[in-house]
C-alpha positions as CSV (number, residue, x, y, z in Angstrom):
1,M,0.0,0.0,0.0
2,I,1.4,3.4,-1.0
3,P,1.7,5.8,2.0
4,K,-0.7,8.8,1.8
5,V,2.1,11.4,1.9
6,L,4.0,9.6,-0.9
7,L,0.7,9.3,-2.9
8,W,-0.1,13.0,-2.4
9,S,3.4,14.0,-3.5
10,L,3.2,11.8,-6.6
11,L,-0.2,13.2,-7.6
12,L,1.0,16.8,-7.0
13,H,4.1,16.1,-9.2
14,L,1.9,14.6,-11.9
15,A,-0.5,17.6,-11.8
16,A,2.3,20.1,-12.0
17,S,3.6,21.1,-15.4
18,D,7.0,22.6,-16.5
19,D,5.5,24.0,-19.7
20,A,2.3,25.5,-18.5
21,E,0.6,28.9,-18.8
22,F,-2.7,30.7,-18.3
23,A,-4.2,34.0,-19.1
24,F,-7.2,35.8,-17.5
25,N,-8.5,38.9,-19.2
26,G,-10.9,39.5,-16.4
27,F,-11.9,36.7,-14.0
28,R,-15.6,36.0,-14.9
29,G,-15.8,32.2,-14.9
30,G,-12.1,32.0,-14.0
31,E,-11.1,29.0,-11.9
32,L,-9.1,30.3,-8.9
33,S,-8.8,29.1,-5.3
34,L,-9.9,31.9,-3.1
35,D,-9.6,32.4,0.6
36,G,-10.3,35.1,3.2
37,A,-12.0,38.2,1.8
38,A,-11.1,37.4,-1.8
39,A,-14.1,37.3,-4.3
40,I,-14.8,37.6,-8.0
41,T,-17.2,40.5,-8.7
42,P,-20.0,40.2,-11.2
43,E,-18.0,42.5,-13.5
44,G,-15.1,40.0,-13.5
45,L,-12.7,41.7,-11.1
46,L,-10.7,39.7,-8.6
47,R,-11.3,41.7,-5.4
48,L,-8.8,40.7,-2.7
49,T,-10.1,43.0,0.0
50,N,-13.0,45.4,0.5
51,T,-13.8,48.4,2.7
52,T,-16.0,46.5,5.2
53,K,-13.7,43.9,6.8
54,M,-10.1,43.9,8.1
55,L,-9.0,40.5,6.7
56,K,-6.2,38.9,4.9
57,S,-7.0,37.3,1.5
58,Y,-5.6,34.9,-1.1
59,A,-6.2,34.0,-4.7
60,F,-4.2,31.0,-6.1
61,Y,-4.0,29.4,-9.5
62,P,-5.4,26.0,-8.3
63,T,-2.6,23.8,-9.6
64,P,1.1,24.1,-8.9
65,F,3.8,24.6,-11.5
66,R,7.0,22.6,-11.8
67,F,9.9,25.1,-11.4
68,K,12.7,22.5,-11.1
69,S,13.2,19.2,-12.8
70,T,15.3,17.9,-9.9
71,P,15.6,19.0,-6.3
72,A,19.2,20.0,-6.9
73,G,18.5,21.7,-10.2
74,N,18.1,25.4,-11.1
75,V,14.8,27.1,-11.2
76,S,13.4,27.4,-14.7
77,S,12.6,30.7,-16.3
78,F,9.1,32.1,-15.9
79,S,7.2,35.2,-16.6
80,S,4.0,36.9,-15.3
81,T,2.1,40.1,-15.9
82,F,-1.0,41.5,-14.2
83,V,-3.1,44.6,-14.0
84,F,-4.1,45.8,-10.6
85,G,-5.9,48.8,-8.9
86,I,-6.0,49.9,-5.3
87,V,-9.0,52.0,-4.3
88,P,-8.6,53.4,-0.8
89,E,-11.5,54.5,1.4
90,F,-9.6,57.7,2.2
91,T,-7.6,59.5,-0.4
92,D,-4.2,59.4,1.2
93,L,-4.6,56.4,3.5
94,S,-4.7,52.8,2.4
95,G,-4.4,49.2,3.5
96,H,-1.1,47.4,3.3
97,G,-1.0,46.5,-0.4
98,I,-0.8,43.5,-2.7
99,A,1.8,40.7,-3.3
100,L,2.3,38.3,-6.1
101,F,3.9,35.3,-4.4
102,F,5.2,31.8,-4.9
103,S,4.6,29.2,-2.1
104,P,4.9,25.4,-1.7
105,S,1.4,25.3,-0.3
106,M,-1.9,27.1,-0.4
107,D,-2.3,26.7,3.3
108,L,-1.0,29.8,5.0
109,H,-3.2,29.7,8.1
110,G,-0.3,30.5,10.4
111,A,0.3,33.8,8.6
112,I,-1.3,37.0,9.7
113,G,-2.6,40.1,7.8
114,S,-1.8,43.7,8.5
115,Q,1.8,44.5,7.6
116,Y,2.6,40.9,7.0
117,L,0.3,40.8,3.9
118,G,-0.9,37.3,4.9
119,L,2.5,35.8,4.1
120,F,4.3,35.5,7.4
121,S,3.8,36.0,11.1
122,P,6.1,37.7,13.7
123,S,7.5,34.2,14.6
124,S,8.0,33.0,11.0
125,N,9.2,36.2,9.4
126,G,12.7,35.7,8.1
127,N,12.7,31.9,8.6
128,P,14.4,30.1,5.6
129,S,11.9,27.3,6.0
130,N,9.1,29.5,4.6
131,H,10.2,28.9,1.0
132,I,8.2,32.0,-0.1
133,V,9.1,34.6,-2.7
134,A,7.0,37.6,-3.2
135,V,6.9,40.8,-5.2
136,E,5.1,43.4,-3.0
137,L,3.3,46.5,-3.9
138,D,3.5,48.1,-0.5
139,T,1.4,51.1,0.5
140,V,2.4,51.5,4.2
141,Q,5.8,52.3,5.6
142,N,6.8,49.8,8.3
143,P,10.1,50.8,10.1
144,E,10.4,47.3,11.5
145,F,10.9,46.0,7.9
146,A,13.1,49.0,6.9
147,D,10.6,50.1,4.3
148,I,11.9,52.9,2.2
149,N,8.6,54.8,2.0
150,P,4.8,54.2,2.0
151,N,4.7,53.7,-1.7
152,H,7.2,51.2,-3.0
153,V,7.8,47.9,-4.8
154,G,9.9,45.2,-3.3
155,I,11.3,41.7,-3.7
156,D,10.8,39.6,-0.5
157,I,12.4,36.3,0.1
158,N,11.1,34.5,3.3
159,S,10.7,37.8,5.0
160,M,8.9,41.1,4.8
161,R,12.3,42.9,4.8
162,S,12.8,43.3,1.1
163,N,16.0,42.1,-0.5
164,R,15.6,44.9,-3.1
165,S,13.0,47.7,-3.3
166,S,12.3,50.9,-5.2
167,P,9.8,53.8,-5.0
168,A,6.9,53.0,-7.2
169,G,7.3,54.4,-10.7
170,Y,8.6,53.7,-14.2
171,F,11.1,54.7,-16.9
172,P,9.2,55.8,-20.0
173,R,10.6,54.6,-23.4
174,D,11.1,58.2,-24.4
175,S,14.0,58.4,-22.0
176,S,12.4,61.4,-20.2
177,G,13.5,60.1,-16.8
178,F,11.9,58.3,-13.9
179,K,8.3,59.1,-13.2
180,N,6.6,58.4,-9.9
181,L,3.4,56.5,-9.6
182,S,1.0,56.4,-6.7
183,L,-0.1,52.8,-6.0
184,I,-3.3,54.1,-4.2
185,S,-4.4,56.4,-7.0
186,G,-7.4,54.3,-7.8
187,Q,-6.0,53.9,-11.4
188,R,-5.2,50.6,-13.2
189,M,-1.5,49.8,-13.5
190,Q,0.4,46.9,-15.0
191,V,3.2,44.9,-13.5
192,W,5.7,42.5,-15.3
193,V,7.6,39.9,-13.2
194,E,10.2,38.0,-15.2
195,Y,12.9,35.5,-14.0
196,D,15.8,34.4,-16.2
197,G,16.8,30.9,-14.9
198,T,20.1,31.0,-16.8
199,E,21.2,34.4,-15.6
200,M,19.3,34.1,-12.3
201,Q,18.0,37.6,-12.9
202,L,14.6,38.7,-11.5
203,N,13.2,41.8,-13.1
204,V,10.1,43.8,-11.9
205,T,8.6,46.4,-14.1
206,L,5.7,48.8,-13.4
207,A,3.8,51.2,-15.7
208,P,0.4,52.9,-16.0
209,L,-2.1,50.9,-18.0
210,E,-1.8,51.2,-21.8
211,E,1.7,52.6,-21.4
212,P,4.1,50.5,-23.4
213,K,6.2,48.2,-21.3
214,P,9.3,50.2,-20.2
215,S,12.6,48.9,-21.5
216,T,14.2,49.5,-18.2
217,P,12.9,47.5,-15.2
218,L,12.0,49.2,-12.0
219,I,14.0,46.5,-10.1
220,S,16.6,44.2,-11.5
221,S,18.2,41.8,-9.1
222,T,20.4,38.8,-9.2
223,T,18.4,36.3,-7.2
224,H,19.3,32.6,-6.6
225,L,15.9,30.9,-6.2
226,S,17.1,27.3,-6.2
227,D,17.4,27.1,-2.4
228,V,14.0,28.8,-1.9
229,F,11.8,27.0,-4.5
230,F,10.7,23.5,-4.2
231,D,10.2,21.5,-7.4
232,D,6.5,22.4,-7.5
233,M,5.2,25.7,-6.3
234,Y,1.9,27.6,-6.3
235,V,1.5,31.1,-7.6
236,G,-1.0,33.6,-6.4
237,F,-1.9,36.9,-4.8
238,S,-2.2,38.0,-1.1
239,S,-3.4,41.2,0.4
240,S,-4.4,42.7,3.7
241,S,-6.2,45.9,4.7
242,D,-6.1,47.4,8.1
243,P,-6.5,49.7,9.9
244,F,-7.4,51.9,6.9
245,L,-9.6,49.8,4.6
246,S,-9.1,49.6,0.9
247,S,-10.4,47.6,-2.0
248,H,-7.5,45.8,-3.7
249,Y,-8.3,44.5,-7.2
250,I,-6.6,42.3,-9.8
251,V,-8.0,43.1,-13.2
252,G,-6.2,40.7,-15.4
253,W,-3.4,38.1,-15.1
254,S,-1.2,35.9,-17.2
255,F,1.6,33.5,-16.4
256,K,4.0,31.2,-18.3
257,M,6.8,28.8,-17.6
258,S,9.9,28.9,-19.8
259,G,8.7,31.8,-21.9
260,A,7.1,35.2,-22.0
261,A,3.6,35.4,-20.5
262,A,0.8,36.2,-22.9
263,A,0.0,39.8,-23.4
264,L,-3.2,40.9,-21.8
265,N,-6.1,42.2,-23.9
266,L,-6.3,45.6,-22.3
267,S,-9.5,46.5,-24.1
268,A,-11.3,43.4,-22.7
269,L,-10.3,44.1,-19.1
270,P,-13.1,45.2,-16.7
271,A,-13.0,48.8,-15.3
272,L,-12.5,49.5,-11.7
273,P,-15.6,50.6,-9.8
274,R,-16.1,54.3,-9.3
275,K,-15.2,55.4,-5.8
276,T,-18.4,56.0,-3.8
277,A,-19.0,56.9,-0.2
278,T,-19.0,53.8,2.0
279,S,-21.1,53.3,5.1
280,S,-18.0,54.1,7.2
281,T,-17.4,57.3,5.2
282,R,-21.0,58.3,5.4
283,K,-21.0,57.6,9.2
284,T,-17.9,59.8,9.5
285,L,-19.5,62.6,7.4
286,A,-22.7,62.4,9.5
287,T,-20.7,62.7,12.7
288,W,-18.9,65.8,11.5
289,L,-22.1,67.3,10.3
290,S,-23.7,66.7,13.7
291,V,-20.7,68.3,15.4
292,C,-20.8,71.3,13.1
293,L,-24.5,71.7,13.5
294,S,-24.2,71.5,17.3
295,V,-21.5,74.1,17.3
296,F,-23.6,76.4,15.1
297,L,-26.6,76.1,17.4
298,L,-24.5,76.8,20.5
299,V,-23.0,79.9,18.9
300,T,-26.5,81.1,17.7
301,V,-28.0,80.6,21.2
302,A,-25.0,82.4,22.8
303,G,-25.4,85.3,20.4
304,V,-29.2,85.6,21.2
305,V,-28.5,85.5,24.9
306,Y,-25.8,88.1,24.6
307,T,-28.1,90.4,22.5
308,V,-31.0,90.0,25.0
309,R,-28.8,90.8,27.9
310,R,-27.4,93.9,26.2
311,R,-30.9,95.1,25.5
312,I,-32.0,94.5,29.1
313,Q,-28.9,96.3,30.3
314,F,-29.6,99.4,28.2
315,S,-33.5,99.2,28.3
316,E,-35.5,102.3,29.2
317,L,-38.3,102.1,31.7
318,L,-41.0,104.8,31.3
319,E,-42.0,106.0,34.8
320,D,-45.5,107.4,35.6
321,W,-44.1,110.8,36.5
322,E,-42.4,111.1,33.1
323,Q,-45.8,111.2,31.5
324,E,-46.8,114.1,33.7
325,Y,-43.6,116.2,33.5
326,G,-41.6,117.0,30.4
327,P,-37.9,117.3,30.8
328,S,-35.5,116.1,28.1
329,R,-35.2,112.3,28.1
330,F,-31.9,110.5,27.3
331,S,-31.3,106.8,27.0
332,Y,-29.2,105.0,29.6
333,K,-26.9,103.9,26.8
334,D,-26.2,107.5,25.7
335,L,-25.6,108.5,29.3
336,F,-23.4,105.5,29.9
337,M,-21.3,106.4,26.8
338,A,-21.3,110.1,27.7
339,T,-19.8,109.5,31.1
340,K,-17.4,106.8,29.8
341,G,-19.2,104.2,31.7
342,F,-19.7,106.4,34.8
343,S,-16.0,106.6,35.2
344,E,-14.7,107.9,38.5
345,R,-12.5,110.3,36.6
346,E,-15.6,112.1,35.4
347,V,-17.1,112.7,38.9
348,L,-17.8,116.4,39.5
349,G,-19.2,116.0,43.0
350,A,-21.0,113.7,45.4
351,G,-23.7,114.2,48.0
352,G,-26.1,112.2,50.2
353,F,-28.2,111.3,47.2
354,G,-25.6,110.2,44.7
355,K,-22.8,111.4,42.4
356,V,-22.8,113.9,39.6
357,Y,-20.7,113.1,36.5
358,R,-19.4,115.2,33.7
359,G,-20.5,113.9,30.3
360,V,-20.4,114.6,26.6
361,L,-23.5,113.4,24.6
362,P,-22.3,111.1,21.8
363,K,-24.5,112.6,19.0
364,S,-24.7,116.3,19.8
365,K,-21.3,116.6,21.6
366,T,-23.1,118.7,24.2
367,V,-21.4,118.8,27.6
368,V,-23.9,117.8,30.4
369,A,-23.9,117.0,34.1
370,V,-25.4,113.6,34.9
371,K,-26.6,112.7,38.4
372,R,-26.6,109.1,39.2
373,V,-28.7,108.4,42.3
374,S,-27.2,106.0,44.8
375,H,-29.0,102.7,45.5
376,D,-28.9,103.6,49.2
377,S,-30.1,107.2,48.6
378,R,-32.5,108.7,51.2
379,Q,-34.0,111.0,48.5
380,G,-37.6,110.2,47.9
381,V,-39.4,110.1,44.6
382,K,-41.1,113.4,45.2
383,E,-37.8,115.2,45.9
384,F,-36.2,113.5,42.8
385,V,-39.1,114.5,40.6
386,A,-39.0,118.1,41.9
387,E,-35.3,118.2,41.1
388,I,-35.8,116.9,37.6
389,V,-38.7,119.3,36.9
390,S,-36.7,122.2,38.1
391,I,-33.8,121.2,35.7
392,G,-36.3,120.8,32.9
393,R,-37.5,124.3,33.3
């Protein structure tokens, strides 16, 4: 009886092919092995993460490829190209990015998301037994991995600390010099990953969609993969998105062993969805609107209270005796201003009934004497009225 492990290895080896290829111009009806938050949308997009869950995700081609004819042999040449798009929930903040990677197994349950992109964990990061090679499109700068910036492309071997990395961008064919690209612009971009098994050269090239493939790769690295790759390896994508949620999309993908991957039919590729306000964004907007409305109401109420108090302060009360006698009448506000707020510097004299102030009426500029009766004055209303009447005459 053949042992189960040996039988599985035999079946895996028979299923793998050293002259295999595939091409997906959109993923509607495409056969992929999906895990985590990964899903194929009705439009044919491979959506690795969305803006509603903080999860890691995977999308594998379901059968492995034979990269070495013997365990001690060299890794064969291979080539892959894909079109991706990252649509963040917030303009300048994104999840952790996307990785095209090669793994001996589709079971990465021990890996975690976040900055590890679903490839490693704090305990496995940097372990040679991982046998994982990845090309990362990294949109968060993690100092623990010595990331060069929050918008870069890197080659990772068994670790999130890249062997080689470069700011995201490309070298146009017109030799106009390096041009930066924002990985989280929400625009579709194309990546080419090519390995020359003879020269042991791994090239990574990036460009905007429909831009001709640049002649100069973004990254070109001499990379010995023989000690990392098993004979048979899976190829797929991983992604993670937290704490800032983003939708990571693969729009089209092709791969080929021992040759150039098929060119994608760009006109047949599905478009990225237009960015719309998510429930989280709407909730945030509603919160800010509520705060702004509350502040506006508080300011309005405070303004009304202040106005009412000012009017009460300077209000004029018509006494009964004023209807009978007819001296000139001045508002309290005018007298307050005329005497500079009943300033002690304007006092002309004082008696048992109150103080007399010098004042200048604001409108006529007439100099007047203003008597302010003390609250504790012993002067009665009759005496006060008699004094006012005599002044009025």
